[in-house]
N, C-alpha and C positions, 0 to 999 in steps of 0.2 A: 461397229459396222453398223453400216446404213440399214436401216428398217422400212427404206424407200420402195414401194413394187414398180415405180413407174421412173424413167430417168427426167423427164421434166421436172419432177417434184423438186428436187436439189437446185435445180437451175432457177425454178420459180422463187425459192427462198433466196439463194443468193442474189438475185435480180431485186427481192424487194427489201434485203436487207442495205444493198448498194442506195436504193432511192432513200432509205429512211435516213442512211446516214447522211447523204447528200441532203437531205430536207435539215437534219440539226445541225449540218455545218452552216449551211447558210443563216438559221435562225440564231446560231452562236456568235457569227460574225456579225450581225444586224445588233445583238445585244452586249456584243463587246465581251464576250466570254467564250471559254473553250468547251468543247462537247463535252467532256465530263462534267464542269460545272454545271452544264446545262441539264445533262441526266441526274445529277443528283441533286438539284433543285425539284425538278419534276418528280422524281421518285420520294423525294422527302415530303411535298404537299400531297402527294398521294398516301404516302404512309401516316401522315397526320390526320387526314381527311379520313381514312379508313378505322384508326383506333378510335377517331369523335362519333363516328357513323357507320359501323361496319355493314358490309353490302350485305355479308351472309351473315346470320346471326347463326353462332354456335351455341348448341344445347348438349348439356351434360345427359347421358345415357347410362 
């Protein structure tokens, strides 16, 4: 069940998702990769960066 209060919220989400997919497709084509390869590469770089230098410090309580 959707928790959206306004009908335009899901429409905006779908529109944003389509824009991102189109951009990823263009970049993937330029690099000669698939969208899945590109996403995996981006997420891998982000994960490695966060593990080396976390942006949110975790403290034990």
